[in-house]
C-alpha positions as CSV (number, residue, x, y, z in Angstrom):
1,M,0.0,-0.3,-0.3
2,H,1.5,3.3,-1.0
3,T,1.0,6.7,1.3
4,I,0.5,9.0,-2.1
5,T,0.1,8.5,-5.9
6,I,0.7,11.0,-8.4
7,V,-1.6,10.9,-11.4
8,G,0.3,13.2,-14.5
9,G,3.0,14.0,-16.4
10,G,2.8,18.0,-16.8
11,P,4.1,21.3,-14.6
12,A,1.6,20.7,-12.2
13,A,2.7,16.6,-10.9
14,L,6.3,17.5,-11.4
15,A,6.1,20.2,-8.6
16,A,3.6,18.2,-6.2
17,S,6.2,15.2,-7.3
18,L,9.6,17.2,-6.1
19,V,7.5,18.5,-3.0
20,L,6.4,15.5,-1.9
21,S,9.4,13.4,-2.4
22,R,12.3,15.7,-0.6
23,S,8.9,15.9,1.9
24,C,10.7,12.3,2.7
25,R,6.8,10.6,0.8
26,K,8.4,8.5,-1.5
27,P,5.2,9.3,-4.2
28,V,4.7,7.3,-6.6
29,V,4.1,8.8,-10.1
30,I,2.1,7.6,-12.9
31,C,2.9,9.7,-15.8
32,G,3.5,7.5,-18.6
33,D,-0.4,9.1,-20.5
34,L,0.0,12.2,-20.4
35,T,2.9,14.7,-22.4
36,V,4.0,17.8,-21.3
37,E,1.9,20.9,-22.1
38,A,3.9,23.7,-21.8
39,P,3.5,26.6,-25.0
40,E,7.6,27.3,-25.0
41,V,10.2,24.4,-25.9
42,S,12.4,25.9,-23.5
43,A,9.7,24.7,-20.6
44,R,9.2,21.5,-22.5
45,E,12.8,20.8,-22.4
46,R,12.9,22.4,-18.8
47,I,10.4,20.0,-17.5
48,A,11.0,17.1,-19.3
49,A,14.8,17.0,-17.8
50,S,13.8,17.6,-14.4
51,W,11.4,14.3,-14.2
52,T,15.0,12.6,-14.5
53,K,15.7,14.6,-11.1
54,L,12.9,12.8,-9.4
55,K,14.2,9.5,-8.7
56,D,17.2,11.6,-6.8
57,F,14.4,11.7,-3.7
58,G,12.9,8.7,-3.5
59,A,9.8,8.8,-6.3
60,E,9.1,6.1,-8.1
61,V,7.7,7.4,-11.5
62,I,6.1,4.7,-13.4
63,P,5.4,5.5,-17.8
64,E,2.5,4.0,-18.0
65,R,-1.2,5.2,-18.3
66,A,-3.5,5.1,-15.7
67,I,-6.6,4.1,-17.0
68,A,-9.1,3.1,-14.5
69,V,-9.5,4.1,-10.5
70,S,-12.3,2.7,-7.5
71,Q,-12.6,3.6,-3.4
72,L,-12.2,0.5,-1.4
73,E,-14.1,0.0,1.9
74,S,-11.0,1.0,4.1
75,G,-11.4,4.5,1.9
76,A,-7.7,4.0,0.0
77,F,-8.0,3.8,-3.3
78,S,-6.7,1.2,-6.5
79,L,-5.5,1.9,-9.7
80,R,-5.6,-0.6,-12.9
81,L,-2.9,1.4,-15.0
82,S,-2.8,-0.2,-18.9
83,S,-0.3,-2.7,-18.1
84,E,-3.2,-4.3,-16.0
85,R,-0.8,-3.8,-13.3
86,I,-3.0,-2.7,-9.5
87,L,-1.4,0.0,-7.3
88,R,-3.1,1.2,-4.1
89,S,-2.7,4.1,-2.5
90,R,-4.0,6.2,0.6
91,A,-4.4,9.8,-0.6
92,L,-4.4,10.4,-4.4
93,L,-3.0,13.6,-6.1
94,L,-4.5,14.4,-9.9
95,C,-2.7,16.6,-12.1
96,T,-4.0,15.0,-15.3
97,G,-4.9,18.4,-17.1
98,I,-6.9,19.4,-20.1
99,T,-6.1,18.7,-24.1
100,E,-6.8,21.4,-26.3
101,K,-7.9,20.8,-30.2
102,P,-7.8,23.6,-33.3
103,P,-10.4,23.9,-35.3
104,Q,-10.9,21.4,-37.7
105,I,-10.0,23.3,-40.6
106,E,-7.5,21.5,-43.3
107,G,-4.5,22.8,-42.8
108,I,-4.7,23.6,-39.5
109,H,-3.0,20.0,-37.2
110,E,-0.2,20.3,-39.2
111,L,0.6,23.7,-38.4
112,W,-0.6,23.7,-34.8
113,G,2.2,25.2,-32.6
114,T,4.2,26.9,-34.5
115,L,2.2,29.0,-36.4
116,V,-0.8,28.4,-34.8
117,H,-1.5,29.1,-31.3
118,S,-4.8,28.9,-28.8
119,C,-2.4,31.5,-26.4
120,L,-1.6,35.3,-26.7
121,Y,0.1,35.4,-23.3
122,C,2.4,32.7,-24.2
123,H,3.0,33.3,-28.3
124,G,1.8,37.1,-28.8
125,W,5.2,39.3,-28.1
126,E,7.0,37.3,-30.7
127,V,4.9,38.5,-33.8
128,Q,3.6,42.1,-31.9
129,G,2.9,43.9,-34.5
130,E,2.6,41.9,-37.5
131,P,-0.7,41.0,-39.1
132,L,-2.5,38.3,-37.4
133,A,-5.8,36.3,-38.1
134,V,-7.6,34.8,-35.3
135,I,-10.5,32.1,-36.1
136,G,-13.4,31.4,-33.7
137,H,-17.3,31.2,-33.7
138,G,-19.7,33.6,-32.4
139,D,-19.0,35.8,-29.2
140,R,-16.1,33.9,-27.9
141,G,-14.3,34.4,-31.3
142,A,-15.3,38.0,-30.7
143,H,-13.6,38.0,-27.5
144,L,-10.1,36.7,-28.7
145,A,-9.5,39.1,-31.8
146,I,-9.8,41.5,-29.3
147,R,-7.9,40.3,-27.5
148,A,-5.7,40.0,-29.5
149,R,-5.9,43.9,-31.1
150,G,-3.3,44.9,-27.6
151,W,-0.9,42.7,-29.6
152,S,-1.4,44.4,-33.1
153,H,-3.2,46.9,-35.1
154,D,-3.3,44.3,-37.8
155,V,-6.1,41.2,-36.6
156,T,-8.5,39.7,-38.3
157,L,-11.6,37.6,-37.2
158,Y,-12.4,34.7,-39.2
159,T,-15.8,33.8,-37.6
160,D,-16.2,30.9,-40.2
161,G,-19.5,31.5,-40.6
162,A,-20.3,32.0,-37.4
163,Q,-21.3,35.8,-36.7
164,P,-20.8,37.3,-32.9
165,S,-23.6,39.4,-31.5
166,A,-24.5,42.6,-32.9
167,S,-22.7,45.1,-29.8
168,L,-19.4,43.1,-30.6
169,I,-19.6,43.3,-33.8
170,T,-19.4,47.0,-33.2
171,D,-16.2,46.6,-31.0
172,L,-14.3,45.0,-33.4
173,T,-15.3,47.8,-35.8
174,N,-15.0,50.3,-34.0
175,L,-11.4,48.9,-33.3
176,G,-10.6,48.5,-37.2
177,I,-10.3,44.5,-36.4
178,N,-10.8,43.2,-40.1
179,L,-14.5,40.6,-39.8
180,Q,-14.5,37.9,-42.1
181,S,-18.0,35.7,-42.1
182,A,-17.4,33.4,-45.2
183,P,-16.1,29.8,-44.2
184,V,-13.0,28.4,-43.9
185,L,-11.1,26.5,-46.7
186,S,-7.8,25.7,-45.1
187,V,-4.6,27.2,-43.7
188,D,-1.3,26.5,-45.7
189,K,2.4,27.8,-44.5
190,A,4.0,30.7,-47.0
191,P,6.8,32.0,-46.8
192,T,6.6,34.3,-44.3
193,G,3.5,32.9,-41.9
194,L,0.2,31.2,-42.9
195,N,-2.3,32.1,-45.7
196,V,-5.8,31.5,-44.3
197,T,-8.1,31.0,-47.7
198,T,-12.1,31.1,-46.9
199,K,-15.1,30.9,-50.0
200,S,-14.0,34.3,-51.6
201,S,-10.5,35.4,-50.5
202,T,-6.6,34.6,-49.6
203,A,-4.6,36.7,-46.8
204,E,-1.7,35.8,-46.1
205,H,-0.6,36.5,-41.9
206,R,2.3,36.2,-39.9
207,C,0.6,33.1,-37.4
208,M,-2.8,32.5,-36.0
209,F,-4.8,32.1,-32.5
210,V,-7.7,30.5,-32.6
211,V,-10.9,29.5,-30.3
212,P,-9.8,25.3,-29.2
213,T,-11.8,22.4,-28.1
214,V,-10.9,21.9,-24.5
215,R,-11.9,19.1,-23.1
216,Q,-10.3,16.8,-19.9
217,Q,-7.6,14.9,-20.4
218,S,-8.4,11.8,-18.0
219,N,-12.2,10.6,-16.8
220,L,-10.3,9.0,-13.3
221,A,-11.8,12.2,-10.9
222,E,-15.6,12.3,-12.2
223,Q,-14.8,8.1,-11.9
224,L,-14.1,8.5,-8.3
225,G,-17.5,10.8,-8.3
226,C,-15.8,14.0,-7.9
227,R,-17.9,17.1,-8.1
228,M,-17.6,18.7,-11.5
229,R,-17.9,22.7,-12.3
230,H,-19.0,24.6,-14.3
231,V,-16.2,27.2,-16.6
232,E,-18.1,29.8,-17.7
233,E,-15.2,30.7,-20.6
234,L,-14.8,27.4,-21.3
235,D,-16.3,25.1,-23.5
236,L,-15.8,22.7,-21.2
237,A,-17.7,19.7,-21.9
238,E,-16.6,18.0,-18.7
239,G,-16.7,21.3,-16.4
240,A,-13.0,21.6,-13.8
241,V,-12.9,19.0,-10.8
242,A,-14.1,21.2,-8.0
243,T,-12.0,22.0,-5.4
244,D,-11.7,23.8,-2.1
245,T,-7.9,26.8,-1.8
246,A,-6.3,23.6,-0.7
247,G,-7.1,21.8,-3.6
248,Q,-9.7,18.9,-2.1
249,T,-11.8,17.6,-3.6
250,S,-15.1,16.2,-2.6
251,V,-13.8,12.8,-2.0
252,R,-11.7,12.9,1.0
253,M,-8.0,11.9,0.4
254,V,-8.2,12.5,-3.5
255,F,-6.8,16.4,-4.2
256,A,-6.0,17.7,-7.6
257,A,-4.2,20.3,-8.8
258,G,-3.4,21.6,-12.4
259,T,-5.3,23.1,-15.3
260,L,-8.1,20.5,-14.7
261,V,-9.0,22.4,-11.4
262,D,-8.2,25.6,-13.4
263,P,-7.8,25.3,-17.2
264,T,-6.9,29.0,-17.7
265,L,-3.6,28.2,-15.9
266,R,-0.4,28.1,-18.0
267,V,2.7,26.4,-16.8
268,A,3.9,28.8,-13.7
269,G,0.3,28.9,-12.6
270,A,0.3,25.0,-12.9
271,E,3.5,24.8,-11.1
272,G,2.6,27.1,-8.6
273,Q,-0.3,25.3,-7.6
274,G,1.4,21.8,-7.6
275,N,3.4,23.1,-5.0
276,I,0.3,24.3,-2.4
277,V,-1.5,22.0,-3.2
278,A,1.5,18.9,-2.4
279,I,2.1,20.1,0.7
280,A,-1.8,20.3,1.6
281,T,-1.8,16.8,1.0
282,N,1.1,16.3,2.8
283,E,-0.2,18.6,5.4
284,E,-3.7,16.3,5.1
285,L,-1.7,12.4,5.3
286,M,0.4,13.9,8.9
287,R,-3.0,14.7,10.0
288,A,-4.6,11.4,9.2
289,G,-1.6,9.3,11.0
290,F,0.7,9.0,8.0
291,L,3.6,10.4,9.2
292,Y,5.7,8.8,6.9
């Protein structure tokens, strides 16, 4: 029986793993099913390299997927891994994150992460002042285009046939944002950026920002019956995992941190939350009598 098992492979999981390892907890970390979701290459490399250091602090890193979980009569938890291995743990810390998928338009997938992005705060600086394209349906697309106006005076919003509200159209017009409502046929790489082709025209832009489809990357929290909450600003079908300020979910001894709790977090925020929740988890284990 393990004392604490962490499920996740991103910045929140890494930060939590380091804190709990250095608290002499010898956590088990199930990270094989999750990729490092960091916007900058340097951040991805730093996070990936840090996983190799965990063993120095006594953590057991298992490169497998956690595919099922249940709570035992004793209150402990049973995890089934992709290899059919069963692990039992007194407490769980879920850091399974979310996944973003770009719009289903020809050519976007191939440019995702290089010329097509979702986060202006991660990628806007490098293209400030350049012609920017935004693709998004309705009001959410309009809000992203208005936000992009802070990085560039040259912004084009492609609604792909789904218009925003009249009041937002007025705001877009007042900000000088070019509104294109024709369906987008394709996005292709260009010499200095990308081309966006609609039924009526083709235009070149330095890069593109899109409103992605956001989903929970794992349903372990749902399997345990953790309470979920609606996220107003995102079309997150499953909702986000509801926790208190210490990361405790509605199921005792199940904690959560990172973007599965707050989908708006970026790398630094997820790392910070992982630290906070790991400390709270350790304190709760001590109160429950599990000193090591």
